[in-house]
DRENPA-3360 file (N, C-alpha, C; in nm, 2 decimals, always signed):
BEGIN
1 = MDEVRKGL = +3.49/+2.59/-4.65/+3.57/+2.62/-4.53/+3.70/+2.69/-4.57 ~ +3.76/+2.66/-4.68/+3.88/+2.73/-4.72/+3.86/+2.88/-4.73 ~ +3.74/+2.92/-4.78/+3.71/+3.06/-4.80/+3.69/+3.13/-4.67 ~ +3.64/+3.05/-4.57/+3.62/+3.11/-4.44/+3.75/+3.13/-4.37 ~ +3.85/+3.04/-4.39/+3.98/+3.05/-4.33/+4.06/+3.17/-4.39 ~ +4.04/+3.20/-4.52/+4.12/+3.30/-4.59/+4.11/+3.43/-4.52 ~ +4.22/+3.49/-4.48/+4.22/+3.62/-4.43/+4.19/+3.63/-4.28 ~ +4.14/+3.51/-4.22/+4.10/+3.51/-4.08/+4.17/+3.40/-4.01;
9 = QEFIDEVK = +4.28/+3.35/-4.06/+4.35/+3.24/-4.01/+4.38/+3.24/-3.86 ~ +4.42/+3.36/-3.81/+4.46/+3.37/-3.67/+4.35/+3.36/-3.58 ~ +4.23/+3.38/-3.63/+4.11/+3.38/-3.54/+4.03/+3.25/-3.54 ~ +4.08/+3.15/-3.62/+4.01/+3.02/-3.63/+4.09/+2.92/-3.54 ~ +4.01/+2.84/-3.47/+4.07/+2.74/-3.39/+4.08/+2.62/-3.48 ~ +4.19/+2.57/-3.52/+4.21/+2.47/-3.62/+4.17/+2.33/-3.57 ~ +4.05/+2.30/-3.61/+3.99/+2.16/-3.59/+3.93/+2.12/-3.72 ~ +3.98/+2.00/-3.77/+3.94/+1.95/-3.90/+3.79/+1.92/-3.90;
17 = ELPKAFPP = +3.75/+1.85/-3.80/+3.61/+1.80/-3.79/+3.52/+1.91/-3.73 ~ +3.42/+1.96/-3.80/+3.33/+2.05/-3.74/+3.21/+1.97/-3.69 ~ +3.14/+2.02/-3.58/+3.03/+1.95/-3.53/+2.92/+1.96/-3.64 ~ +2.85/+1.84/-3.65/+2.74/+1.83/-3.75/+2.61/+1.88/-3.70 ~ +2.52/+1.91/-3.79/+2.39/+1.95/-3.76/+2.32/+1.83/-3.70 ~ +2.21/+1.86/-3.62/+2.14/+1.76/-3.55/+1.99/+1.78/-3.58 ~ +1.92/+1.67/-3.62/+1.96/+1.53/-3.62/+2.03/+1.50/-3.75 ~ +2.11/+1.40/-3.76/+2.19/+1.36/-3.88/+2.09/+1.31/-3.99;
25 = TFERGQIK = +1.98/+1.25/-3.95/+1.88/+1.21/-4.05/+1.74/+1.24/-3.99 ~ +1.65/+1.25/-4.08/+1.51/+1.28/-4.04/+1.41/+1.25/-4.15 ~ +1.29/+1.22/-4.11/+1.18/+1.19/-4.20/+1.13/+1.31/-4.27 ~ +1.08/+1.30/-4.39/+1.02/+1.41/-4.46/+0.90/+1.46/-4.38 ~ +0.90/+1.59/-4.35/+0.79/+1.65/-4.27/+0.81/+1.64/-4.13 ~ +0.91/+1.58/-4.08/+0.94/+1.57/-3.93/+0.98/+1.71/-3.87 ~ +1.06/+1.78/-3.95/+1.12/+1.91/-3.90/+1.02/+2.02/-3.91 ~ +0.98/+2.08/-3.79/+0.89/+2.19/-3.79/+0.95/+2.33/-3.78;
33 = AVVLGADP = +1.08/+2.33/-3.74/+1.15/+2.45/-3.72/+1.30/+2.42/-3.72 ~ +1.38/+2.53/-3.74/+1.53/+2.52/-3.72/+1.56/+2.60/-3.59 ~ +1.66/+2.55/-3.52/+1.71/+2.62/-3.40/+1.85/+2.66/-3.44 ~ +1.88/+2.79/-3.44/+2.01/+2.84/-3.48/+2.10/+2.90/-3.37 ~ +2.21/+2.84/-3.34/+2.31/+2.89/-3.25/+2.41/+2.98/-3.31 ~ +2.50/+3.04/-3.23/+2.60/+3.13/-3.29/+2.72/+3.05/-3.34 ~ +2.79/+2.98/-3.26/+2.91/+2.90/-3.30/+2.94/+2.79/-3.20 ~ +3.02/+2.69/-3.22/+3.04/+2.58/-3.13/+3.15/+2.61/-3.02;
41 = TNKAKNNR = +3.21/+2.72/-3.03/+3.33/+2.75/-2.94/+3.29/+2.75/-2.79 ~ +3.36/+2.68/-2.71/+3.34/+2.67/-2.57/+3.48/+2.66/-2.50 ~ +3.54/+2.78/-2.48/+3.67/+2.78/-2.42/+3.68/+2.74/-2.28 ~ +3.57/+2.75/-2.20/+3.57/+2.72/-2.06/+3.62/+2.58/-2.04 ~ +3.56/+2.49/-2.12/+3.60/+2.35/-2.11/+3.67/+2.29/-2.23 ~ +3.68/+2.38/-2.34/+3.75/+2.34/-2.46/+3.69/+2.21/-2.52 ~ +3.56/+2.19/-2.51/+3.50/+2.07/-2.56/+3.49/+2.07/-2.71 ~ +3.49/+1.95/-2.76/+3.47/+1.93/-2.91/+3.35/+1.83/-2.92;
49 = FDFVFDLT = +3.26/+1.87/-3.01/+3.14/+1.79/-3.02/+3.13/+1.72/-3.16 ~ +3.06/+1.60/-3.16/+3.03/+1.54/-3.29/+2.91/+1.61/-3.35 ~ +2.82/+1.65/-3.27/+2.70/+1.72/-3.32/+2.68/+1.85/-3.24 ~ +2.62/+1.95/-3.30/+2.60/+2.08/-3.24/+2.54/+2.07/-3.10 ~ +2.58/+2.16/-3.01/+2.53/+2.16/-2.87/+2.54/+2.03/-2.80 ~ +2.63/+1.94/-2.85/+2.66/+1.81/-2.79/+2.54/+1.72/-2.79 ~ +2.45/+1.74/-2.88/+2.33/+1.65/-2.90/+2.38/+1.53/-2.97 ~ +2.32/+1.41/-2.94/+2.36/+1.29/-3.00/+2.23/+1.21/-3.03;
57 = PEKPDSLY = +2.23/+1.12/-3.13/+2.12/+1.04/-3.16/+2.08/+0.95/-3.05 ~ +2.17/+0.90/-2.97/+2.15/+0.82/-2.86/+2.09/+0.89/-2.74 ~ +2.13/+1.02/-2.73/+2.09/+1.10/-2.61/+2.05/+1.24/-2.67 ~ +1.93/+1.25/-2.72/+1.90/+1.38/-2.79/+1.86/+1.50/-2.70 ~ +1.95/+1.52/-2.61/+1.94/+1.64/-2.53/+2.08/+1.66/-2.46 ~ +2.11/+1.77/-2.42/+2.24/+1.80/-2.35/+2.23/+1.92/-2.26 ~ +2.33/+1.93/-2.18/+2.34/+2.05/-2.09/+2.34/+2.18/-2.17 ~ +2.40/+2.18/-2.28/+2.41/+2.30/-2.36/+2.28/+2.34/-2.43;
65 = FKSMSKNL = +2.19/+2.24/-2.44/+2.06/+2.26/-2.51/+1.95/+2.27/-2.41 ~ +1.97/+2.26/-2.28/+1.87/+2.25/-2.18/+1.77/+2.37/-2.19 ~ +1.82/+2.49/-2.19/+1.73/+2.61/-2.18/+1.65/+2.62/-2.31 ~ +1.70/+2.58/-2.42/+1.63/+2.58/-2.55/+1.52/+2.47/-2.55 ~ +1.55/+2.36/-2.49/+1.45/+2.25/-2.48/+1.33/+2.30/-2.40 ~ +1.36/+2.37/-2.29/+1.25/+2.42/-2.21/+1.16/+2.52/-2.28 ~ +1.23/+2.61/-2.36/+1.15/+2.70/-2.44/+1.07/+2.64/-2.55 ~ +1.13/+2.54/-2.61/+1.06/+2.47/-2.72/+0.93/+2.40/-2.66;
73 = AVVGLSVQ = +0.95/+2.34/-2.54/+0.84/+2.27/-2.48/+0.72/+2.37/-2.45 ~ +0.75/+2.49/-2.41/+0.65/+2.59/-2.38/+0.56/+2.62/-2.50 ~ +0.62/+2.61/-2.62/+0.54/+2.64/-2.74/+0.50/+2.51/-2.81 ~ +0.51/+2.39/-2.74/+0.46/+2.27/-2.79/+0.55/+2.19/-2.88 ~ +0.68/+2.22/-2.88/+0.78/+2.15/-2.96/+0.88/+2.08/-2.87 ~ +0.96/+1.99/-2.93/+1.07/+1.92/-2.87/+1.19/+1.91/-2.96 ~ +1.30/+1.86/-2.91/+1.42/+1.84/-2.99/+1.39/+1.75/-3.11 ~ +1.29/+1.66/-3.10/+1.26/+1.57/-3.21/+1.19/+1.65/-3.33;
81 = DVYVQNLV = +1.15/+1.77/-3.30/+1.07/+1.85/-3.40/+1.16/+1.95/-3.48 ~ +1.29/+1.96/-3.44/+1.37/+2.07/-3.49/+1.50/+2.02/-3.55 ~ +1.56/+2.10/-3.64/+1.69/+2.09/-3.70/+1.78/+2.19/-3.63 ~ +1.89/+2.14/-3.57/+1.97/+2.23/-3.49/+2.11/+2.25/-3.56 ~ +2.15/+2.38/-3.58/+2.27/+2.41/-3.65/+2.32/+2.54/-3.59 ~ +2.45/+2.57/-3.62/+2.51/+2.70/-3.58/+2.53/+2.79/-3.71 ~ +2.52/+2.92/-3.69/+2.54/+3.01/-3.80/+2.69/+3.00/-3.84 ~ +2.78/+3.02/-3.75/+2.92/+3.00/-3.77/+2.95/+2.86/-3.73;
89 = QNYCAEET = +3.00/+2.78/-3.82/+3.01/+2.64/-3.79/+3.15/+2.59/-3.75 ~ +3.25/+2.68/-3.77/+3.38/+2.65/-3.72/+3.41/+2.69/-3.58 ~ +3.50/+2.62/-3.51/+3.54/+2.66/-3.38/+3.63/+2.79/-3.40 ~ +3.62/+2.88/-3.30/+3.69/+3.01/-3.31/+3.80/+3.01/-3.20 ~ +3.89/+3.10/-3.21/+4.00/+3.12/-3.11/+3.94/+3.19/-2.99 ~ +3.83/+3.26/-3.00/+3.76/+3.32/-2.89/+3.62/+3.29/-2.89 ~ +3.56/+3.29/-2.77/+3.41/+3.27/-2.76/+3.34/+3.39/-2.83 ~ +3.21/+3.36/-2.86/+3.14/+3.46/-2.94/+3.14/+3.60/-2.88;
97 = SRNKQWAE = +3.12/+3.62/-2.75/+3.11/+3.75/-2.69/+3.24/+3.82/-2.69 ~ +3.35/+3.75/-2.70/+3.48/+3.81/-2.70/+3.55/+3.82/-2.84 ~ +3.48/+3.77/-2.94/+3.53/+3.75/-3.07/+3.50/+3.87/-3.16 ~ +3.60/+3.96/-3.18/+3.57/+4.08/-3.26/+3.56/+4.05/-3.40 ~ +3.60/+3.94/-3.45/+3.59/+3.90/-3.59/+3.46/+3.81/-3.62 ~ +3.38/+3.79/-3.51/+3.27/+3.70/-3.53/+3.18/+3.74/-3.64 ~ +3.15/+3.86/-3.65/+3.05/+3.91/-3.76/+3.11/+3.88/-3.90 ~ +3.24/+3.89/-3.91/+3.30/+3.86/-4.04/+3.28/+3.71/-4.08;
105 = FAHIWKEY = +3.30/+3.63/-3.98/+3.28/+3.48/-4.00/+3.13/+3.46/-4.04 ~ +3.04/+3.53/-3.97/+2.90/+3.51/-3.98/+2.85/+3.55/-4.12 ~ +2.90/+3.66/-4.17/+2.86/+3.71/-4.30/+2.91/+3.61/-4.42 ~ +3.01/+3.54/-4.39/+3.06/+3.44/-4.49/+2.97/+3.32/-4.47 ~ +2.96/+3.27/-4.35/+2.88/+3.15/-4.33/+2.73/+3.15/-4.36 ~ +2.67/+3.27/-4.35/+2.53/+3.28/-4.37/+2.49/+3.24/-4.52 ~ +2.58/+3.26/-4.61/+2.55/+3.22/-4.75/+2.54/+3.06/-4.75 ~ +2.63/+3.00/-4.68/+2.63/+2.85/-4.68/+2.51/+2.80/-4.60;
113 = LKQELDSQ = +2.48/+2.87/-4.49/+2.36/+2.83/-4.41/+2.23/+2.84/-4.50 ~ +2.22/+2.94/-4.57/+2.10/+2.96/-4.65/+2.09/+2.85/-4.75 ~ +2.20/+2.81/-4.81/+2.19/+2.70/-4.91/+2.16/+2.57/-4.84 ~ +2.22/+2.55/-4.72/+2.19/+2.43/-4.64/+2.04/+2.41/-4.61 ~ +1.98/+2.52/-4.56/+1.84/+2.51/-4.52/+1.75/+2.50/-4.65 ~ +1.78/+2.58/-4.75/+1.69/+2.58/-4.87/+1.70/+2.45/-4.94 ~ +1.81/+2.37/-4.93/+1.82/+2.24/-5.00/+1.74/+2.13/-4.92 ~ +1.70/+2.16/-4.80/+1.64/+2.06/-4.72/+1.49/+2.09/-4.67;
121 = FEKSVPVF = +1.46/+2.22/-4.66/+1.33/+2.25/-4.60/+1.26/+2.36/-4.69 ~ +1.13/+2.35/-4.69/+1.04/+2.45/-4.75/+1.06/+2.58/-4.68 ~ +1.04/+2.69/-4.75/+1.05/+2.82/-4.69/+0.96/+2.85/-4.57 ~ +0.86/+2.77/-4.56/+0.76/+2.78/-4.45/+0.82/+2.73/-4.32 ~ +0.93/+2.67/-4.32/+0.99/+2.62/-4.19/+1.07/+2.74/-4.13 ~ +1.02/+2.78/-4.01/+1.08/+2.90/-3.95/+1.21/+2.87/-3.87 ~ +1.28/+2.98/-3.82/+1.41/+2.96/-3.76/+1.41/+3.03/-3.62 ~ +1.43/+2.95/-3.52/+1.45/+3.01/-3.38/+1.59/+3.06/-3.37;
129 = ITAEVVFD = +1.61/+3.19/-3.33/+1.74/+3.25/-3.32/+1.78/+3.26/-3.17 ~ +1.89/+3.20/-3.13/+1.92/+3.18/-2.99/+2.02/+3.29/-2.94 ~ +2.07/+3.38/-3.02/+2.16/+3.48/-2.98/+2.14/+3.61/-3.06 ~ +2.15/+3.72/-2.99/+2.13/+3.85/-3.05/+2.23/+3.88/-3.16 ~ +2.36/+3.83/-3.15/+2.45/+3.85/-3.26/+2.41/+3.78/-3.38 ~ +2.35/+3.67/-3.37/+2.30/+3.60/-3.49/+2.19/+3.68/-3.56 ~ +2.10/+3.73/-3.47/+1.99/+3.81/-3.52/+2.04/+3.93/-3.60 ~ +2.14/+4.00/-3.54/+2.19/+4.12/-3.60/+2.25/+4.10/-3.74;
137 = VLAEKPKP = +2.31/+3.98/-3.76/+2.37/+3.94/-3.89/+2.26/+3.91/-3.99 ~ +2.15/+3.85/-3.95/+2.05/+3.80/-4.04/+1.94/+3.90/-4.07 ~ +1.90/+3.98/-3.98/+1.79/+4.07/-3.99/+1.83/+4.20/-4.07 ~ +1.74/+4.24/-4.16/+1.77/+4.37/-4.23/+1.77/+4.49/-4.14 ~ +1.68/+4.49/-4.04/+1.67/+4.60/-3.95/+1.67/+4.55/-3.81 ~ +1.79/+4.52/-3.75/+1.80/+4.47/-3.62/+1.73/+4.56/-3.52 ~ +1.67/+4.50/-3.41/+1.61/+4.57/-3.31/+1.68/+4.54/-3.18 ~ +1.66/+4.63/-3.08/+1.72/+4.60/-2.94/+1.68/+4.47/-2.89;
145 = RGLHYLEA = +1.77/+4.40/-2.82/+1.74/+4.27/-2.76/+1.61/+4.28/-2.68 ~ +1.52/+4.18/-2.70/+1.40/+4.17/-2.63/+1.28/+4.25/-2.68 ~ +1.30/+4.34/-2.78/+1.19/+4.42/-2.83/+1.08/+4.33/-2.90 ~ +1.13/+4.22/-2.97/+1.03/+4.14/-3.03/+0.94/+4.07/-2.92 ~ +1.00/+4.03/-2.81/+0.93/+3.98/-2.70/+0.82/+4.07/-2.65 ~ +0.86/+4.20/-2.63/+0.77/+4.30/-2.58/+0.66/+4.33/-2.68 ~ +0.69/+4.34/-2.81/+0.59/+4.37/-2.91/+0.51/+4.25/-2.96 ~ +0.56/+4.13/-2.91/+0.49/+4.00/-2.96/+0.49/+3.99/-3.11;
153 = KLVEPDEN = +0.61/+4.02/-3.17/+0.62/+4.02/-3.31/+0.73/+3.92/-3.36 ~ +0.71/+3.85/-3.47/+0.81/+3.77/-3.53/+0.87/+3.85/-3.65 ~ +0.98/+3.80/-3.70/+1.05/+3.87/-3.81/+1.00/+3.80/-3.94 ~ +0.94/+3.88/-4.03/+0.88/+3.82/-4.15/+0.99/+3.78/-4.25 ~ +0.96/+3.69/-4.34/+1.06/+3.64/-4.44/+1.12/+3.75/-4.52 ~ +1.05/+3.85/-4.55/+1.10/+3.96/-4.64/+1.18/+4.06/-4.56 ~ +1.20/+4.03/-4.43/+1.28/+4.12/-4.34/+1.41/+4.06/-4.30 ~ +1.45/+3.95/-4.36/+1.58/+3.89/-4.32/+1.65/+3.81/-4.43;
161 = FLERTLIP = +1.77/+3.78/-4.42/+1.85/+3.72/-4.52/+1.81/+3.58/-4.56 ~ +1.76/+3.50/-4.46/+1.72/+3.36/-4.48/+1.59/+3.35/-4.55 ~ +1.51/+3.46/-4.56/+1.38/+3.46/-4.62/+1.29/+3.36/-4.56 ~ +1.30/+3.35/-4.43/+1.21/+3.26/-4.34/+1.16/+3.34/-4.22 ~ +1.06/+3.30/-4.16/+1.02/+3.36/-4.04/+1.12/+3.34/-3.93 ~ +1.17/+3.44/-3.87/+1.27/+3.43/-3.76/+1.20/+3.45/-3.62 ~ +1.23/+3.37/-3.53/+1.17/+3.37/-3.40/+1.28/+3.39/-3.29 ~ +1.31/+3.51/-3.24/+1.41/+3.53/-3.13/+1.37/+3.44/-3.01;
169 = MYRGGHGH = +1.47/+3.36/-2.97/+1.45/+3.27/-2.85/+1.59/+3.27/-2.78 ~ +1.61/+3.39/-2.72/+1.75/+3.42/-2.66/+1.78/+3.34/-2.54 ~ +1.90/+3.29/-2.53/+1.95/+3.23/-2.41/+2.02/+3.34/-2.32 ~ +2.06/+3.30/-2.20/+2.13/+3.40/-2.12/+2.04/+3.49/-2.05 ~ +2.09/+3.60/-2.00/+2.01/+3.70/-1.92/+1.96/+3.64/-1.79 ~ +2.02/+3.54/-1.74/+1.98/+3.47/-1.62/+1.83/+3.43/-1.62 ~ +1.80/+3.38/-1.74/+1.66/+3.33/-1.76/+1.56/+3.43/-1.79 ~ +1.60/+3.56/-1.81/+1.50/+3.67/-1.83/+1.42/+3.64/-1.96;
177 = YNFDKPQW = +1.48/+3.58/-2.06/+1.40/+3.56/-2.19/+1.34/+3.42/-2.20 ~ +1.33/+3.35/-2.09/+1.26/+3.22/-2.09/+1.12/+3.23/-2.13 ~ +1.06/+3.15/-2.21/+0.93/+3.16/-2.26/+0.82/+3.14/-2.15 ~ +0.86/+3.08/-2.04/+0.76/+3.05/-1.93/+0.74/+3.17/-1.84 ~ +0.81/+3.28/-1.87/+0.79/+3.40/-1.79/+0.65/+3.47/-1.82 ~ +0.57/+3.50/-1.72/+0.44/+3.56/-1.75/+0.44/+3.68/-1.84 ~ +0.54/+3.76/-1.84/+0.55/+3.88/-1.92/+0.56/+3.85/-2.07 ~ +0.59/+3.73/-2.10/+0.61/+3.69/-2.25/+0.49/+3.61/-2.30;
185 = SSYVLKIK = +0.38/+3.61/-2.23/+0.27/+3.53/-2.27/+0.21/+3.56/-2.41 ~ +0.21/+3.69/-2.44/+0.16/+3.73/-2.57/+0.25/+3.69/-2.68 ~ +0.38/+3.69/-2.65/+0.48/+3.65/-2.75/+0.47/+3.50/-2.77 ~ +0.46/+3.42/-2.66/+0.45/+3.28/-2.67/+0.32/+3.24/-2.75 ~ +0.21/+3.31/-2.73/+0.09/+3.28/-2.80/+0.11/+3.31/-2.95 ~ +0.18/+3.41/-2.99/+0.21/+3.44/-3.13/+0.29/+3.32/-3.19 ~ +0.39/+3.27/-3.12/+0.47/+3.16/-3.17/+0.38/+3.03/-3.18 ~ +0.30/+3.01/-3.08/+0.21/+2.89/-3.09/+0.12/+2.90/-3.21;
193 = ELFGGE = +0.07/+3.01/-3.24/-0.02/+3.03/-3.35/+0.05/+3.00/-3.48 ~ +0.18/+3.03/-3.49/+0.26/+3.00/-3.61/+0.26/+2.85/-3.64 ~ +0.26/+2.77/-3.53/+0.27/+2.62/-3.54/+0.13/+2.56/-3.53 ~ +0.03/+2.64/-3.53/-0.11/+2.59/-3.53/-0.17/+2.55/-3.40 ~ -0.10/+2.61/-3.29/-0.15/+2.58/-3.15/-0.22/+2.70/-3.10 ~ -0.25/+2.69/-2.97/-0.33/+2.80/-2.91/-0.26/+2.84/-2.78;
% end
């Protein structure tokens, strides 16, 4: 964390406790995928969370995770099947869309994220990407938002920094990228196939 603060001090919201990944504990083989957000900053309500997206062991769902839960359900998964984390794990002085320094944070944090995932999960565990800015930092050749949906293609391990299959699962767009939209049926089928479904 000291390295992240160095040179970017004015852009960090000073909070000692960072939200932890969810779930805090899990059984071997329980986690089928990782869900990766951008960062925990929420200036509208200035909320501070114990766990990412305000998920808790007692109540493993939240308003902030609602759209992702719905998408996971479409491909046969639930919050109990995933490990949830943010790429940038510190709170920032500005929200992601307004943060001109976000990419700088992300390029530092991605090294730590890779170590975190590799120390806990086999490379076969894929990563759902919930924001285009996250995808742009991790992918070797970023594509326009939504193109993977249209082409029904996932990002191969040799095409990204994490060396895992990446699955764009974007939030926002007034629900345009929700998996239950008929126009994304081929993309959803591709994701289901990855997890052994139909």
